[in-house]
N, C-alpha and C positions, 0 to 999 in steps of 0.2 A: 625048424620047419615042422608044422603039424597040420598036414592037409586033412587028416581024418577029422580033427576038431572043426576045421572050417567047413567040411562037407556035412558034418553033423549039425552045425549051426544053420547052414543053408537049407537043411531038411526040417528045421524046427521053426514054426511060425513065431513062437515066443522069442527065440534067439534073434530071428530076423528083425522083429519089431524093436527089441531092446537095442541091438547094435545099430539099426538104422536111425533110431532117435538120437543115439549118442553121436553118430556121424553127422547128423543134421545140425546138432548143437555146435560141434567143432567147426562145421562148414559155415554156420551163421556168424560165428565170431570171427572166423578168418575173412569172411566177406566184408565185414565192417572195417577191418584193418586194411585189407587189400583194396577196397573201393577207394579209400582215401589216397592210397599209394598210387593207384592207377589213374585216378583223377588228376593228381598233381603232375604225373608224368605226361598224361594226355594233353594237358593245357600248357604247362610250363616247359615240358621237355626235360625235366629234372627228376632224377631218381633220389628220393629222400631216404638216405640210408639211416637216418635217425628216427624213422617212423616207428620202429619197434619200441624205442624209448618213450615215444608219445603214449603208446599203449600202456607201458609200465607206469608212467606218470599218472595216467588216468585211473589206474587201479588204486594207487596210493592216495590220490585226491579223494576218490570215492570212499576209501576206508576212513579217512579223517572226517569227511562230511557225514558219513553214516554214524560215527561215534558222537558227533555233535547233535545231529538232527534226529537220529534213530529212524530215518526214512530212507528206504532203498531208492525210491524214485528220485528224491532230491539229491541223493548221493551220486546216482548215475548222471543226472542233469549237471551237477556241479563238475563232475569229471569231464564231460564233454565240453562245457563252456570254458572251464579252466584251462584245459589243454588247447582248445581252440585259440584262446587269448595268447597263450604261450607261443603257439605256432605262428601267430600273427607277428609277434615281436621277433621271433627267430627269423622269419622271412624278411622282415623290414630291415633289420640291422646286420644280418649275416648272409642268408642265401641270396638275397637280391644282388649282392656284390659279386657273386660268382656264377650268375646265370649263363654268361657267355664264355666262361672259362672252361678249361679242360675238365673232363669228368673226374680226373684224379684229384684236382683241387676241391671239387664239390664233395668227393668222398672224404677227404681229410677234414673238411669243415664239419661234416656230419659225424664222423668218427670222434672228433674232439668233443662234440656235445654228447655223444653216447657215454663217453668216459665221465664227463662233467655231471651228467644227470644221474649216473650210477652212484657217484660220490655224494651228490646232493641227497639222494634217497637214503644213503647210509647215515648221513648227518642228521637228517630230519626224522626219519622213521626207524633207523637202526638197521644193522646188517642181518639180523635174524629173520627167519621165515615168519610171516604173519598171515592171518586169515580173517576175513570179515565175518564168516559164519553165515548160515542161511537165515534170511530175514523171517520174522515171525509169520508174515502173511503167506509164506510158501512152505511152512512146516505143516503140510497136510499129507494125507494118504496119497500114494501115487495112483496114477491111472493104469488100468489093466486093459490092454488092447491086444486081442489075439493071443492072450496068454503072456504077452510081454509086459514089462514094467516100464512105465514112462513117468518120471517125476514131474510134478506140477510145474516146477521151476523151468524145466526143459521146454514145456509147452509155451510158457511165457516168453522165454528167450527166442524161440522160433517165431512167435507172433511178432515180437518187437523187431527182430531182424527183417522179417517179411514186410512189415509196415515201413521201416526205414528204406528198404530196397524200392518199394513202390513209390514212396515220396521222392526218392532220388531220381528214379526213372521219370516221374511226372515233371519234376523241376527241369531236368535236362532236355526233355523232348517237347514239353507242352507250355513252357512259360517263356516270357521275354528274357528273363535272366539266363535261362538255359541256352537260348539262341545266341545270346551275347558270349557266353562261355565257349560254345562250340565255334563261334566265329573267331574268337581270340585264339583258339587252339589251331584252327586251320589257316588263318591269315592274320597274324597280329599286326602287320604293317597296315593293311587295309582297315582293320578295326580301329587303329589309332588315327588314321586319316579321316575317318568318319566322325571323329570328335570324342570317341570313347576312351576313358582312362584305362589303358592296358595295365598299368602298374597296380591300380586299384583292383582290377579283375584278378591279376595274378595273386595279390595279397589275400583276396577274399577266398580264392580257390585253395590256396595253401592253408589258410586258417580253417576252412571247412574240412579239408582232408585231415588236419590235426584233430578237429572236433570228432570226426568219425572214429579215429584211433582211440582217443580218450574215452569216448562213449563205449567202445568195445571193452576197454579195460574196466570201466565202471560196471558194465553189465555182467562181466565175467567174474567180478570180485568174489561173489559168494561161493563159487565153485572152483576157484583157482587160488593156490597158495601164492603169496607175494614174496619176492626177494629181489635185491638189486641184481640187475642183469637179466631179469626175466623177459625183457623185450627182445633179446637176441633170437631165441628159438622161433617166436612168432614172426619176426622179421624174415627169417629164412623161408618159412612156410608161406608167408605173404608174397614173397618174390616168386616162389614156385607157382602160386595161384595166379599171380599177375601174368607170368610168362605163358602158362597153360591157356589162360583165357584170352590172351592177346593184350599186349602193352597198350594202355590207353582205353580199353574197352571195359566199361562198368558191368555190362551184361555178361561179358566174358569172365570178369572177376567172380560174379555170382555162380556161374556154371563151374568154373575151376575150383571155387571154394567148396561147393557141395561135393564135387568129385573127390577132392583131397580128403574131406571129412569122412566120406564113406570108405575110402582106401585105408585111412588110419584106423577106423573102427573095425572093419572086417579083417584088415591085414594084421591087426594085433592078435587075432585068434589063430590064423593060419601061418603067419610069419612073425612071431613076436620079437625076434631079434633082427628083423630086416624091414621094419616098417618105414624107416627113413629112406632106405634104399628103394623100396617100392615107389615112393613118391617121386624120387628123382628118375627112376626108370620110366614111370608114366609120363613125366615131363619130357624125357628124351624121345620116347616113342611118338608122342604128339608132335613134337617139333620136327621130327624126321619127315612125317607125312604132311604136316601143315606148319611150316616155319613161322608163320605170323600168329600162331595160336588159334584156338577154337573159334573165337569171334573177332580176331584181329583182321585188319585190312592188309592184304599182301602188297608188297612194293611193286610198282609198275616199272 
């Protein structure tokens, strides 16, 4: 524990700017992963324990696409679409069969695919650490704000995550497709009785959740090293974000992700050996005072 270093940072504008930008980047990537996770749970009532592996798969797909096209934008797009397609197949042939089953069976199916995808990554891309490297377009001088250093790539990632969050909010709250998704989440029986294909809705939501996870992996590829099993740590953090924000709440996922990102960033200065513990402690405190999460709906 180094509280002096933390207080010194909080007293320095340059340190606050640098650590805040780092926290916002972590939060932005966590949001993209957690948004898909909470969207799937909110509509299907299923916790996709393989969601972190979707993130890992997206990173590796982006790596291959970048080596072929030399375009970061195309690589991130390929990651999102590729993982979204895989999630669609996964839902159709495996998860759909255990929707009404015990959560333990759902966990076993997802855990099996965690192991399978880890081995697939080792076979296709190798077991050693790999890195995409920073794309040429972002190899520029960093921005200096209040004396703090903010890499150009960080600004891009924050803008991309903000745009995606805005589009997701607009889709769910202002479009017919969003109304159908919310109706299927609240009353699937009535939705089906009205002639809507709930199976298609579920498959689409699951695929879109996978797309978000794959896109997060693709966007993070330039600043994250890749290795088999890399999805496990972000899966744990995504669950923390989802629980803090409120299970099924996309806006809660955004708030929770930003909170965890800032906790990780500033906690690494004051509590370098207890960062993970602080995240769980924050989750515990929030759930004690608001069991449904920050933006979750309480049970009546």
